[in-house]
C-alpha positions in Angstrom: -4.1 29.3 43.1 -4.5 29.8 39.3 -6.7 32.9 40.0 -4.1 34.3 42.5 -1.4 33.7 39.9 -3.4 35.6 37.3 -3.9 38.4 39.8 -0.2 38.7 40.5 0.7 38.7 36.8 -2.0 41.3 36.2 -0.5 43.5 39.0 2.9 43.3 37.4 1.4 44.9 34.2 -1.1 47.3 35.8 0.9 48.8 38.6 4.3 49.8 40.0 4.1 46.9 42.5 7.1 44.6 42.3 6.0 41.0 41.6 8.4 38.1 42.2 9.6 36.3 39.1 8.3 33.0 40.5 4.8 34.0 39.6 5.8 33.9 36.0 6.9 30.2 35.9 5.4 28.6 32.8 4.0 31.9 31.7 3.1 32.1 28.0 4.3 35.7 27.8 0.8 36.9 26.8 -1.0 39.1 29.3 -4.3 38.1 27.7 -3.9 34.7 29.4 -4.1 36.2 32.8 -7.0 38.6 32.5 -9.2 36.7 34.9 -7.1 38.3 37.6 -7.8 41.9 36.6 -10.8 42.6 39.0 -8.8 41.2 41.9 -5.8 43.3 40.9 -8.2 46.3 41.0 -9.1 45.4 44.6 -5.4 45.4 45.5 -4.7 48.6 43.7 -7.6 50.3 45.6 -6.0 49.5 49.0 -3.6 52.5 49.1 -6.5 54.9 48.5 -8.5 53.1 51.2 -5.7 53.5 53.7 -5.4 57.2 52.9 -9.2 57.6 53.4 -9.0 55.9 56.8 -6.1 58.0 57.9 -7.8 61.2 56.8 -10.9 60.2 58.6 -8.9 59.5 61.8 -7.5 63.0 61.7 -10.9 64.5 60.7 -9.6 66.1 57.6 -12.1 67.7 55.1 -13.7 65.5 52.5 -11.9 67.4 49.7 -8.5 66.7 51.1 -9.3 63.1 51.6 -10.5 62.8 48.0 -7.5 64.5 46.6 -5.1 62.3 48.5 -7.0 59.1 47.7 -7.1 59.9 43.9 -3.4 60.7 44.1 -2.8 57.3 45.7 -4.7 55.5 42.9 -2.6 57.3 40.3 0.7 56.6 42.0 -0.3 52.9 42.4 -0.5 52.4 38.7 2.2 54.9 37.7 -0.6 56.9 35.9 -0.9 54.0 33.4 -4.6 54.5 32.7 -4.4 58.3 32.9 -1.7 58.3 30.3 -3.9 56.2 28.0 -6.8 58.6 28.4 -4.7 61.6 27.5 -3.2 59.9 24.4 -6.7 58.9 23.3 -8.0 62.5 23.6 -5.0 63.9 21.7 -5.2 61.2 18.9 -9.0 61.0 18.5 -9.5 64.8 18.3 -6.1 65.9 16.9 -5.9 63.6 13.8 -7.8 63.6 10.6 -7.2 59.9 9.6 -6.9 56.7 11.6 -3.2 56.4 10.7 -2.6 60.0 11.9 -4.6 59.4 15.1 -2.6 56.3 15.9 0.7 58.2 15.2 -0.4 60.9 17.7 -1.4 58.4 20.3 2.1 56.8 20.1 3.8 60.2 20.8 4.7 60.4 24.5 4.1 64.1 24.7 0.7 65.5 25.6 -1.2 68.0 23.6 -4.0 70.4 24.6 -6.7 67.8 24.2 -4.9 65.3 26.4 -4.0 67.9 29.1 -7.6 69.1 29.2 -8.9 65.5 29.4 -6.6 64.8 32.4 -7.5 68.0 34.2 -11.3 67.5 33.8 -11.4 63.8 34.6 -9.2 64.1 37.7 -11.3 67.0 38.9 -14.4 65.0 38.3 -13.0 62.0 40.2 -12.1 64.1 43.1 -15.5 65.8 43.2 -17.3 62.5 43.0 -15.2 60.9 45.7 -15.5 63.9 48.0 -19.3 63.8 47.6 -19.4 60.1 48.4 -17.3 60.6 51.5 -19.7 63.3 52.7 -22.8 61.3 52.0 -22.2 57.8 53.2 -20.5 56.0 56.1 -16.7 55.3 56.2 -17.4 51.6 55.6 -19.5 52.3 52.6 -16.8 54.6 51.2 -14.2 51.8 51.4 -16.6 49.4 49.6 -17.2 52.0 46.8 -13.5 52.6 46.2 -12.8 48.8 46.1 -15.9 48.2 43.9 -15.0 50.9 41.5 -11.4 49.8 40.9 -12.4 46.1 40.5 -15.4 46.7 38.3 -13.7 49.1 36.0 -10.9 46.7 35.3 -13.3 43.8 34.6 -15.0 46.1 32.0 -11.5 46.9 30.6 -11.0 43.2 29.9 -14.4 42.8 28.1 -13.6 46.0 26.1 -10.3 44.5 25.1 -11.9 41.2 24.0 -14.7 42.6 21.8 -12.6 45.0 19.8 -9.9 44.0 17.3 -6.4 45.3 17.7 -5.9 48.7 15.8 -2.1 48.7 15.8 0.1 45.8 14.9 2.9 45.5 17.4 1.4 47.7 20.0 1.2 46.9 23.7 -2.3 45.5 23.5 -1.6 43.6 20.3 1.5 41.9 21.6 -0.3 41.0 24.8 -2.8 39.0 22.7 -6.6 39.1 22.8 -8.4 37.6 25.8 -10.6 34.6 24.9 -14.4 35.0 25.5 -14.5 32.7 28.5 -11.7 34.6 30.4 -13.2 37.9 29.5 -16.6 36.8 30.7 -15.1 35.5 33.9 -13.5 38.9 34.6 -16.7 40.7 33.7 -18.9 38.5 35.9 -16.4 38.8 38.8 -16.4 42.5 38.4 -20.2 42.7 38.3 -20.5 40.6 41.5 -18.1 42.9 43.3 -19.7 46.0 42.0 -23.3 44.9 42.9 -22.3 44.0 46.4 -20.3 47.1 47.1 -22.6 49.6 45.4 -25.7 47.8 46.7 -24.5 48.2 50.3 -23.7 51.9 49.7 -26.7 53.0 47.7 -29.2 50.2 47.2 -30.9 49.0 44.0 -31.1 52.5 42.6 -27.4 53.0 42.8 -26.7 49.7 41.1 -29.2 50.5 38.4 -28.0 54.0 37.6 -24.3 53.1 37.8 -24.9 50.1 35.5 -27.0 52.1 33.0 -24.5 55.0 32.7 -21.5 52.7 32.5 -23.2 50.6 29.8 -23.9 53.7 27.7 -20.3 54.9 28.0 -18.9 51.4 27.4 -20.7 50.8 24.1 -20.5 54.5 23.1 -16.7 54.5 23.5 -16.4 51.1 21.8 -18.2 52.6 18.8 -16.0 55.7 18.9 -12.9 53.5 18.9 -14.1 51.6 15.8 -14.9 54.8 14.0 -11.7 56.6 14.9 -9.0 53.9 14.7 -10.8 50.7 13.8 -10.4 49.0 17.2 -8.5 49.1 20.4 -5.0 49.9 21.6 -3.3 49.9 25.0 -4.2 53.6 25.3 -8.0 52.9 24.7 -7.8 50.2 27.4 -6.6 52.8 29.9 -9.2 55.3 28.7 -12.1 52.8 29.2 -10.9 52.1 32.8 -11.0 55.8 33.6 -14.3 56.5 31.9 -16.1 53.6 33.5 -14.7 54.4 37.0 -16.2 57.8 36.6 -19.6 56.7 35.4 -19.9 54.1 38.1 -19.4 56.7 40.8 -21.5 59.2 39.0 -24.4 56.8 39.0 -24.0 56.3 42.7 -23.8 60.0 43.5 -27.0 60.6 41.5 -28.7 57.9 43.5 -27.6 59.2 46.9 
C-alpha cells in the first residue's frame, strides 16, 4: 500500500489526473518522499496511448496515424509537463551566456527558437520511432514497449534528480526536495526490471543492450551538460531527461529490430 500511495502522489504531480485528497494523509509535502512510485506512475500514464494504439489497430489505421495519436495521448496525459521542460532547457542552455542568464531564460514561460525546434524535432522523432515499432513487431509487443518506455524513463528521471544538486533555490525541484539514495535506487531498479522484461520480449538481448547503452550515454552526457551549464538540476531538466531517455530507449530497440 505504501508503494501504491507513492504512485498516486506521483501521478498528482506528473499528470493531469485528479487524485483524491485522501492519498495525501500524513504527506510531508515533499514530492521527493514519493519517488518510489514514479515508474508505476509511468505505467499508468502509458495506458491512454496503449488504448489509442489498440483502437487504431482495430480499425486498421496506418502506423503513422496510430503513432501520432499515441504520442498525442502521452502529451495530453501529462499536460505536456516534460515537453515544456525540454523546451525551456533548450532555450536556456543555448540562449544564455552565463548560468544565471540560462536559469532566467528557463523560468520564462514563453518559448524561443531553440525550444520550439527542440519540441518539433523530438516529437517528430518520437512519432517516427513508434511508427517503426508498430510496423516491425506484434501488437502485444508494441503495448509492452510503450509501457516499458514510460516506466523506465521516469525511473531514470528520479536517479537524475538524486545525483545532481539543485541549481535554483526555490524552484519546483528544489522545494520538492532531493530523493534519498535508497528511494532513487528503488525507482531505478524497478524501472530497469520493467524495461528489461518489456524490451526483452520485443527485441531480445540485443534490444536491451543497445537501449541501455544509448540511454546510459545520454543520461551521463546530459548530467554533465547540466553541471556545466547551470550547476545542477531544475524541474525543467527533469522533464528533459525523461524525454531524452524515452527517445534513446526506443531508438536502441529500433536499431536492434
